[in-house]
Each structure stands twice: as C-alpha cells, then as structure tokens.
N, C-alpha and C positions, 0 to 999 in steps of 0.2 A: 460509391461515395467519394467526393472530392477530398483532396488533402486539406484544403482550407477548412472544410467542415469538421474533419477529424481533429485538426489542431484546436478548433473552437471547443469541441466536446471534451478534449483532453484538458484544456484549461479549466473548463467547468468542473471536471472531475477533481482537479487539484484543489478547487475551492471546497468541494465536499470532503476531501481527505483532510484538509486543514481544519474543517469543522469537526471531524472525527476526533481530533486531538482534544478539543474542548469537551466533546461528548464523553470521551474516555475518562477525562479528569472528573467528570460528574458521576461516573458509574463504577469505575475500577475500585475506589475505596470501599464500596459496599457489596460488590458482587465478585466472587472468586473468578480467576482467569479462565478456567475451563468452562464454567457456567456462562460467563460473559460471552465467550467465543461461541458456545453452543446456541445461546439465545440469538445472537447476531445472525448466525448462518442458518438456523432452523427457520426463522422468520423470513430470511432472504430466499430460502429454498421454496417456501410456499408461494411467495410473490412471483418468483421465477417460473413456477409451474403454470400459474395463470397467464403469465406473459406468453409462455410457450403455446398454451391452448389458443390464445388470441391470434398468434402468428401461424397456427396450424402445424407446429413442430412437435406437438405432444405425441404424434403417431410414431415417433422414432422409438425403436425397441432396442434395449441394451443387449449387446452381444457379449459372448464370453471373452472375445479378444479386446473388448472395450474396458473390461474391469481393471487390468493393470494400468491403463492410461489414466482413468479417473481416480484410482487409488493414489497414483503419483501426484496428480494435480490437487486432489483434495487434501492429501497428507502434507505435501511440501508447501504448496501455495497458500493454503488456508490454515489448517491445523498447526503445522510446523512453524510457519512464520509468526502467527499471532501469539501462540503459547510461548515461543522463545522471546518475543518482544516484551510481553508482560513480565516474564521471568527476569529478563535482563534489567528491567527498570527497578527490580528489588535490590540489585547489587551495584548498579552504576548510576551516574547522574543523567539528567535529561540532556545536558550539554553533550556529554560523550555519546550517548545513544543517537542523538540527532545528527551529529557530525558523521558518525559511522553510517547512519542511514543515507546520508547524502552521497556516500560512495557507491550507491546502487547503480547509477548509470555507468560508472567505470567498470564495475564487476560484470554487469550485463554485456558491455561492449567486449570485454575480454572473453567471456563465454561465447559470445556471438562469433568472434574470430575463430575460436577453437572448434565449435560444433556446427556453425552455420556458414563458415568460410567467408564471413563478412570482411569487407575492405573498409578500414577506418582511415579516413583522410586526415591530414594535418589540421584542417579547419575544424573537424569534429572534435579532435583531441583538445584543441584550443578552447572550443566551446564548453566542453565538459570541465576542463580545469578552471575556466572563468566562473562557471556556474557553481562548482564545488567551493571555490574561493569565496564567492558571495554568501553561500550557505554558512561556511565556517565563520566568516566575519559577522554574519547576522546573529548566529547563536552565541558567539563569544563576546559580542558587543565591541569587537575590535580592541578588546582590552588586553594589554600585554601581560597583566597579572594573571588573567584567566588562562591565556594561551600558555604561559610559562608553567602553570600548575597542572596542565593537562597530562594525566597519566593513565595508563591502561590497567584494568583489573579483569578478573574472570567474568564480570558482567559485560565488559566490553567485548570479550571473545564470544559470549553468548549472542550479543547483538550482531556481531560480525557474521556468525553462523545464520542468524535470522535473515540478514540481507542476502547472504549467499543462496538461501532457500528461495527467496523472492526472485532473485535473478535466474535461478535454475528453472523456476516455474514459468517465467516469461519466455526463456529460450525453448523449453520443452513444448510450450503452447504453440510456438511458431512451427515447430517440427511436426506436430500432429494436426495443425490447423487444416490441411487439405482434406482430412477425414471427417471433420465436424464443423458445423456452423458455430460462430461465437456464442450463440444462445445455448446450444446443446452442450458445448464444452463448459460454459459457466454454470449451467444448471446442475449437471452431474458432478462437477467439482464441489459445489455447495452441498449436494446431497450426500456424497461420500464423506465429506468433512463432518457433517452433522452426525452420521452414523458412527464414525470413528470416535467422536467425542462422548457418546452415551455412557460408556463405563467410567470415564473420567468425571463426568457430571455427577454420577452416583457417588463417587468418592468425595466430591465436594460437598454433598448433602445440602444443596441450596435451600431446601424447604425449611431448614432451621433458621434461615436468615430473612425469610419473607417479611416478617414484622419490622425489620430494621432498615429495609431499603426504602429511601425516599422516592416520591413519585417522579421527580425529575431524572432519576437514574433510569427508570423504565422508559421515559420519553427519549432519553439519550440512546438507549438500546434500539428503539424503533428507528431513530434517525440513522444510526450506524447501519442498520439492516437495509434500509431503503436507499439512501444516497451514496455513501462510500462503498457499500457492498453490491447491491443489485445494479445500480447505475454505473458506479465506478468500475467494477470488475468487467461488466459487459462492454462498456465503451473501451476499456483497456484491451480486451480481446479483439475488438474490431480494429483498434489502432495497430495492434501487433500484426494483424493479418495484412493491413494495407501499407504501413510504413515501417514495420519491423520492430523487434524488441528494443534495440539500441536507441532508436529515436524516441520510442514511446517512454522509455525509462527516464529520459532526461527531464520530462515534465515534472517528475517527483520533486525536483529542486525548486519548483515554483511554490511548493507548499509553505515554506517559511514566509514568503511574501504575503500570501493570503492569511497566514496565521497572525501576522502583524495587524492586518486590516481588521480581522475578526476580533482580535484582542482589544483594539481601539474602540470598536463599535459595541461589542458585547460585554467585555470585561472592564472597559473604561481605563485601560492602561495608557501610559504616556509613550510618545514616540521620540526616541533619540535621533538626532540629525544623521548619525552615521548609518542608521537603518535605511535611509533613503538611497544612499550610495550603494550599500550592499544589495538592496533589492534591484537596483539598476544593473548591477553585475550579473545577478542571477538571470534576469530577463534577457540580457545581452547574450549570455552563454547559451540559453535555450534557443534564441533566434539564430545564432551562428550554427548550432547543431542541425537545426531544421534546414537551413540554407545549404548545408554541406551535402 
C-alpha cells in the first residue's frame, strides 16, 4: 500500500474519531463508562470476526505465546485508555483533557526513540510543536484568560496516564507487528478487551438503566463501534506497520480541525476567525511531520 493511500485513510480516520466525540456526548451521560466501552468493543469484535472470515484470516489459531501479547494490547490500548479517559472527564475539564491528549505524538515519539531506536529529525520536532500549538490555541480559543487559568488536577494526571497507555499501545503494536497481520492484531485486541470488561459490566448493572437510555445513544454506540473502532483501529495498525507509530500518531492532532467542521454542520455552532488560523497550524504541523 502506498504512503499516499495510508495518509488518505488516516485523515479519514481522524474524521471518524472527531465524530466519536459527538457520539460520546450523546451516550456517556446515559450509559456507564465500563458498559459503554464493552458495548463499543463487543460489537466491533463481532464485525471484525466477519471481516476476518471474508479475508480468509479466521483460520488463525490462538497460541499460548499470543495470550500475553493480546492481553497487553486489549488491556492497555482499549480497556485502559478508554476507562481512564472517561474517568478523567469526571475530574477535569474538556479543555485540559484535550490539550493533554494532543501531547500523544510527543509521547509516542519519545517512546519510539527509547524502544524502537527511532531517529527524530529537527523537522519532525518542529512539525509536532506546530501541530500541538495549533491544538492548544484551538481548544483555548487563543484566549489569554483561559490560558492563564489553566491548572493541573488529579483528573489531568489520569488523562496523562491514558495518553501514555495509548502511546505504549502504538509502540508495542509496532514491535509485535512482524508476528501478526493488522487484522489479527486488531481483532484479538478487541476480543480480549471485551472479555476483560465482563466483570466490570456486571458491576455497572446496566440492565437497570435500559428504560432510561434514549435511542440516539444506541445509535451513537453503533457508530463508535463501526467507524472509530473497526475502521479506525484497523487503519491505524496498517499505518503503524507502514509508516511507524510516530508519524501515525501525529494525525490525532487533526481531530480538532474536523471537530470544528462537524460542530458547524451537525451542532450548528459558530466559527471564530481564530479557529481558521489554528486549523492551518495543525495541518501545517502534520504536513511537515510526514515530509520529514
């Protein structure tokens, strides 16, 4: 697969991930975090199984040596990241969590240098910093009052741990990629995540809430299962295999750009002129990183 095609697919994924923010807003208030994560990945696991059958990869048999690998990816990349993310939002603001989330490419690059012996050029560092600056200004609205009032709390530390887990998942995926296809790695990561979540879902007792969940929350769960999860994770694994975790992670900073577009078209929000400048900074940062 050509790099140009991978870049296109990763941009498409960022659109899906931006949509997941809106979908999460429509479902998180009504469905507990463990149950929401379980529904998302159990549905995604079923879809992935049929994709594997269609591709002829369902003949793969899980070996004893594979279990620690998929326990790690399922627990760290799916269970750990999503549960910590939802938990962090209870104690910190959306501004803080989004800014910390934008640090993902930086953390991924650092881990890549340590574990993958990546060489990070000055051009890539400039691209990451430009993109992060764009995200920061997008989220804060370039308001000095908002920037001055930015403080850390324990929710921020939880979000930072979530980002660290996501970065670790990306790096570990690159390490084990020679042993598995992106499809196999994604499917079994989903499956193990779903199994890990079962006792936590029982604790949530979601059956008590069935009558209070609006229909659009269920639609949101299906959206998150198909587009950000099945397509998003699968394309991400393909991208990690071909261009590496550091370059793949920088695409996450495009999410705020598409969040603006979706907010305008779906939620009817207004666009501040400063957002056009910050969106340009993010895109420029991603472009420089890929050119490096």
